[in-house]
C-alpha positions, -999 to 999 in steps of 0.1 A, spaced: 0 0 0 11 35 -7 4 67 13 -32 78 21 -50 46 11 -36 45 -25 -29 11 -41 -15 1 -75 -40 -21 -93 -17 -51 -93 -11 -48 -56 -48 -43 -49 -56 -74 -68 -31 -94 -49 -42 -80 -15 -80 -75 -22 -91 -87 12 -68 -61 29 -81 -34 5 -117 -42 14 -109 -43 52 -92 -10 50 -121 5 30 -143 -5 59 -121 6 87 -102 36 73 -123 49 44 -121 50 6 -91 33 -10 -78 47 -42 -66 24 -70 -40 37 -94 -29 25 -128 5 37 -141 6 62 -113 -28 78 -122 -59 76 -100 -84 53 -117 -109 39 -92 -120 39 -56 -130 11 -33 -155 21 -6 -174 1 20 -210 -8 13 -221 14 42 -203 44 27 -217 37 -8 -253 35 5 -248 67 26 -235 86 -4 -261 73 -29 -292 76 -7 -319 97 -23 -329 127 -2 -364 132 -16 -382 133 -49 -377 157 -78 -410 173 -68 -395 180 -33 -364 195 -49 -385 219 -70 -408 227 -41 -378 238 -21 -364 260 -49 -357 297 -40 -377 306 -71 -410 293 -57 -433 323 -53 -409 347 -72 -434 354 -99 -411 342 -127 -431 327 -156 -415 305 -182 -431 303 -216 -425 275 -241 -420 284 -277 -447 272 -300 -422 265 -328 -422 231 -344 -392 209 -348 -363 222 -369 -356 206 -402 -322 190 -404 -304 184 -437 -288 151 -432 
C-alpha cells in the first residue's frame, strides 16, 4: 500500500481482502494504474450513505428559492427544426 490509502491495481488485486478491510475501517481506498488515479473502493455502508436519495424531484423543485418569485416561463410554439442530413 502507498500513502493515504492508495494502491497500485496489481497490488490491490493481490491483496484484495486487505483493500476491502481498509475501506471498511479507514475509508475509501484509491486504485492507481500507471501512477494515475483510476478507481475507488468504498465500503457498502459508505456507498449506501452517499447514494441515498434525499427526496423526490418534486420535493427539490418545491424547495427552490424561485418558488413564489413570480417568474413565468413560456414555451415556444415553434415546431421541430428541419435537419439536412
